[in-house]
N, C-alpha and C positions, 0 to 999 in steps of 0.2 A: 270512320275507316272505310276506305274504298273497297267495294266488293268486286269479285271477279265473276265473269260469266261461267256458269257450270253446264255440264251436259244436260241436266234436267231442264234448264232454261230453253235450250235449243229444242228439246222434245216438245215442250209446252207451246213454244212459238209455232213450230211446224204444224202442230195439230190445229191450232186456230187458223193459221194461214191456209190450211187445206180445206177446212170446213167453212171458214168465214162465219163461224157461229160459236160463241163461247160455251153455250150449254151442250151442244153436240160434241165439241172438242173435249169438254170435261168428262162427258159420258165415255168417249173413246179412250180417254186416259185412265178412267176408273177413279175419278176424284170429283169433289163438289165444285160447283162453278166459282164461288167466292175465292177459295184459295188459288184457283187458276188465274182469275182476274188479278189477284194480288201479285202473283209471280210474273205476269206479263208486264204490269206496271213497274215492277222492280227491274225487269230487263230493260224497259224503256228508259228508266232513270240511269242505268249503267251505260247505255248507249248515248244518252243525251238527246234523243229524238223519239217522237212517237212512231209506233209501228202500225197502228190501226186507226182509221177514221171511224169513230163510233157515232152512228146516227140512228134516228128512229127507224130508218129503213133497213138497217143492217150494219155490217162491218165491211170496210174496204181496206186493202193494203195501201200503205203510203209508199212513196217512191223509195224511201229508205228500206222499207220492209221487202219490197220487190227485189232489191239488190241482196239484202241480208238473207232472204229465203234460199237463194241458190247456194250461197256460201254455207249456210247452216245445214242444208241438205247434204252437201259434200262432206262436211265435217262429221255429221252423224253417220253417214254411210261408211266413211273411213274408219271411224271408231268401231262400228259394228263388224266390219270386215276384220279389223285387227283383233277384236275379241274372239271372233270365230277362228281365226288363224291360231291364236294362242291356245284355244281349246283343242284344236286339231294337233298342234304340237304336243300338248300335254297328254293326248291320247295316243301319241306315236303314229298319227296318220299323215304327218307332214315332216319335213326336215331331211337330215342327212344321217345315214348309218354307214359307218366304215368298218368293214369286216376283213380280217386277215385269215389266211388259210395256208396250210402246208399242202404242196401240190398233190401228194398222194391221196388227200382227203377228197379231191375231186373225182377219184376213181370209185367212190362209194355213191350213196344216194343223195349226197348233199346238193348236187345240181338240181335235182327235182324239188328240194325244199326251197332253193333260191328262186326257181321259176314260179313256184306257188306264191311265195312272199311278194314277188314283184307284181304278180297278177292281182293279188288282194290289196296291195298297198302301192298303187302306181304313183302316188304323189311323194313317196319317200325316195330320195336319191340314194340308192344302194351302191356304195363304192367297195369294190373287191380288190384286195391286195395279196398277191402271192408272196409269202415270206417263209423262210425256214423257222422252225420252232423257236430257236434262240432269238431271232429278230422279232418275232411276234411278242415274246415276253417283254422285251424292252419297249416296244411300241405300245403295248397295253399299259405299261407303267407310266409312260410319259403322256398318255392320253391321245396319241395319234391313231389308235385303234379303239373302237368301242368293244369289240369282242374278237376272239380268234379261235380258229379250229387248229389245234396243235397235234402233232404226232408225238405221243408220250410226253405230255406236258408235266413239268415238275412243279410241285408246290413251292411257293416263295412268298415272302412278305409283300403284301399289297395286291396279291392275285388270288382269285378263287378258281379252282380247277374242278371240272365236272366231267367224268368219263361218260361217253355216250355210245362207244362201240369198242369191243375187244376183238382182235383178229389173231388168228394163228399165222405162223410163218409158212412161207412156201420157198422152195429152192428154184432159182433161175439158172437153167442149164443150157448149154449149146445143144442143138438137136442131135449132134453126133456123139454126145457124151455117153460114156458106158452106163450111166444111171438113167438115161433118158427113157428107156423102155419100162422102167419100174413104175408102179402105180403110186407108191409113196416111199419115202426114204427117211432115215434117221440122220440127225446132225452128225453123228459119228462117221457116217459114210463119206463126209466131206472133209475129214481131218487132213488129208494130204493135198487139198485143192488150194489154188490161188483165188483170193476173194477180191471182188470189186464192191466197195461200200462207199458210203458218204463219210465225210469228216465228222469226228465227234463234236467239234465246236458248233456244228449246225443243229444238233439235237442230242445233248449228252445222255439223257435217259434212253432215248431210242437206240443210240449206239450201244449203250451198256446192256440193254435187253437183248439186242442181237447177239452180242458176244456171250451173254449168259446162256443163250440157247446152245452154243458150242461148248462152253466151259463146263456145262452140266455133264458133258460126255467126255471130259478129260482133255480137251485141247483148246487152244486159242487160235482163231483163224489168222491165216497169213494174208494180210491185206496188201495187195500189190498195186492197187489203183483206187484213187478216190474220185467221186463224181458228185456234183451238186444236186442232180435230179434223177428220179427213177427212170425216165426214158433214156437218159444217158447211160445209166447203169446197165439197162437191158441191152442197149446197142453195143456197149463194150463187151458184154457176155456173148452176144451174137458174133462179134468180131474176133472172139477167141482170147480175150484178155483174162478171163477167169470165170468164176461162177459167183452167185450171190444168194443171200437170204433176204427175203422181202416180206412186207405185209401181204396178206392174202389178196387184198384189192388190186395189187399190182398186176395180177393175172388178167385184169380187164384191159391192160395195155398190151396189145399184140404186136409182135415183131417177128418177121421171118428169121429163122435161124435159131430161135430159142424155144424151150418148153418150160412149163411151170409144173412143179411136183409138190404134192402135199408133204409136209414135214411132220413126222411123229415126235411131238415134244409137248411137254406141259407148259412151255413158255409161250408168252403172247405179247402182242403190242397193242396199243390203244390209241383211239382218237378222242381227244379231250377238248372241252370248251374252256377257254380261258377268258376271264373278265375281272374287272375291279369289283370288290365286294359291294360298293355303293354304286348302283346303276344311275348314272346321270343323264342318260338318253332314253326317253320313253319308248323309242322305237325298238329297243333291244328286246323287251319282253315279248312283243308280238312275233318277232323273228325267231326267238328261242322256242316259243310255243310250237311254231310250225316245224322247226328242226327236230325237237324232241319227239313230236308225233311221227315224223318221217323215220327217224332212227329207231323208234319203238317197233316198227315193222321189221320182219325178219329180213336181214340183208341177204341178197342172193349169194350162194356159195361161189367161191372163186375157183371154179374148176379149171384144170389145165387147158389152155387154149393156144391157138396159133394165129388167129385172124381177128380183125376188129381193132380199132385204135381209139385212143383217148388223148386228151391234151397233156400238157406238162404235169409232172407229178413228182415234185421234189419232196423233201422231208416235211 
């Protein structure tokens, strides 16, 4: 039966080709000389040509061996590189990590966690995709996202949901609103107002929690305008289209013409991590470790503000 050249044959050959001495090569490989000589003879039989001229003066490479040495060295180097790459991929130090996020999550300390991860894992290609909560859930299930940061993520088959932050609601008011001078308000103070909100299909649980804040005080908000992102909501409030209830982090998005007021309510909204129960990307755990540590720190309070801006912040 014809034998095939194996990786070990290449290692043995290269050791002898480097030292030009069977005893020293055997010592370098951590084996006895007779088995090494047998393996080299076996390799020569598979090639059909001698690799070494053995004389009383020493060992010399044949013309065949001189050619074969370069090819063997390339093969061994490639295999070693491939093994190391596989190990790095297994440790989550290389590869691609695709992360979804609802825009409002970027108004928290998530950007700091992203910056730290990129600094510690520069060889991982981190792809960020801004998607509303409903879109993230679908993308997680079909595998196009590795994990997502959702606003009020809902449990569903095939997804694991982990809350990392609870936030109170704030009211977004035009600066000339009669409630703008108050330090804090109750949801009931807004019962006669026109509301600017996002569509329920974008994040059903987030929408329901916002409405529950009002319904607990006996009214259902009159939504006169829908908008896909919080910056748009805030701009519409500034333009006089109505008022809004928003997660506390939205106060980090400043816009002339609006003020943010604390809302006295037991209701809250959450930021949740969504992922498939079976983690199939080793890079996920390292990223989640950094995120969890970042969010375990006390989030800065969302005090009413008028200046300073941030990027897009959809649901």
